[in-house]
C-alpha positions in Angstrom: 0.0 0.0 0.0 1.4 3.4 -1.0 2.3 5.8 1.8 -0.5 8.4 2.4 1.6 11.1 4.1 2.5 13.3 1.1 5.1 15.2 3.0 7.1 12.0 3.6 6.2 10.6 0.2 7.5 13.6 -1.7 10.6 13.8 0.4 11.3 10.1 -0.3 10.6 10.7 -4.0 13.2 13.5 -4.0 15.7 11.3 -2.3 15.2 8.6 -5.0 15.6 11.2 -7.7 18.9 12.4 -6.2 20.2 8.9 -6.1 19.2 8.3 -9.7 20.8 11.6 -10.8 24.1 10.7 -9.1 24.2 7.8 -11.6 23.3 10.0 -14.5 25.8 12.7 -13.6 28.7 10.2 -13.5 28.6 10.2 -17.4 29.4 13.4 -19.3 27.1 14.9 -22.0 23.4 14.2 -22.4 23.2 12.0 -19.3 24.5 14.8 -17.1 22.3 17.4 -18.7 19.1 15.4 -18.3 20.1 14.5 -14.7 20.4 18.2 -13.9 16.9 18.8 -15.3 15.5 15.8 -13.5 17.1 16.8 -10.1 15.6 20.3 -10.4 12.1 19.2 -11.1 12.1 16.0 -9.0 13.2 17.9 -5.8 10.8 20.8 -6.5 7.8 18.5 -6.1 8.4 18.2 -2.3 9.7 21.7 -1.8 6.6 23.2 -3.5 4.4 20.9 -1.6 5.9 22.3 1.7 5.2 25.8 0.4 1.6 24.9 -0.4 1.0 23.6 3.1 2.0 27.0 4.4 -0.5 28.9 2.2 -2.6 31.5 3.9 -5.6 31.4 1.5 -7.4 28.7 -0.5 -6.4 30.6 -3.7 -2.7 30.7 -2.7 -2.9 27.0 -1.8 -4.4 26.2 -5.3 -1.7 28.2 -7.0 1.1 26.5 -5.1 -0.4 23.1 -5.7 -0.5 23.9 -9.4 3.2 24.4 -9.2 3.6 21.0 -7.4 1.6 19.4 -10.2 3.6 21.1 -12.9 6.9 19.9 -11.4 5.6 16.3 -10.9 4.5 16.2 -14.6 7.9 17.6 -15.7 9.7 15.0 -13.6 7.5 12.2 -15.1 8.5 13.5 -18.5 12.2 13.4 -17.8 12.0 9.9 -16.3 10.2 8.6 -19.4 12.7 10.3 -21.7 15.7 8.9 -19.9 14.1 5.4 -20.1 13.1 5.7 -23.8 16.5 7.1 -24.8 18.3 4.1 -23.2 20.3 6.2 -20.8 19.1 3.9 -18.0 17.4 0.5 -18.2 13.6 0.8 -18.0 13.6 -1.8 -15.2 15.8 0.5 -13.1 13.3 3.3 -13.5 10.1 1.4 -13.2 9.3 2.1 -9.5 10.2 5.8 -9.6 8.2 6.3 -12.8 5.2 4.5 -11.1 5.6 6.8 -8.1 5.7 9.9 -10.4 2.5 8.6 -12.1 0.8 8.3 -8.7 2.0 11.7 -7.6 0.7 13.4 -10.8 -2.7 11.7 -10.2 -2.8 12.7 -6.6 -1.8 16.3 -7.3 -4.2 16.6 -10.3 -7.1 15.7 -8.0 -5.8 18.1 -5.3 -5.6 21.0 -7.7 -9.1 20.4 -9.0 -10.5 20.2 -5.5 -8.6 23.3 -4.4 -9.9 25.3 -7.3 -13.5 24.5 -6.6 -15.5 27.1 -4.7 -15.9 26.2 -1.0 -19.3 24.6 -0.1 -21.6 26.6 2.0 
C-alpha cells in the first residue's frame, strides 16, 4: 500500500531522484544534462508541496499546488525520456516512474478540488 503522508512521500521521492541523478551525472554529456533537469524538477515537487501547506488562503494553496503538479509532470516526462532514450534501463526506473505517475494523479485531484469554490 502506498504511503499516504504526502510530506514524507514527496521527500522520499526527491531522495530517490537524487540517487538516480548521481548515476546520470557520472557520465558526461546528455546524461549529465538530463540528470540536472531531473534533479531540479524532482526535488521541486516536495519543496513546492511544503510551500503549499503554508499557504494563507485557498487561492494561494491552489496556486502553489498547481506548481507542485507542474513539477511532478515535468519529472515524469524526464524519467520517461531517460528510459526511452536508453540512458538507463527501464527496469531500473520502473518504480520511480510509477511513483511519479501516482503523484501526478494525486496532485491533479488536489488541484481540481482546491480550485472548486468552497461549499456553504
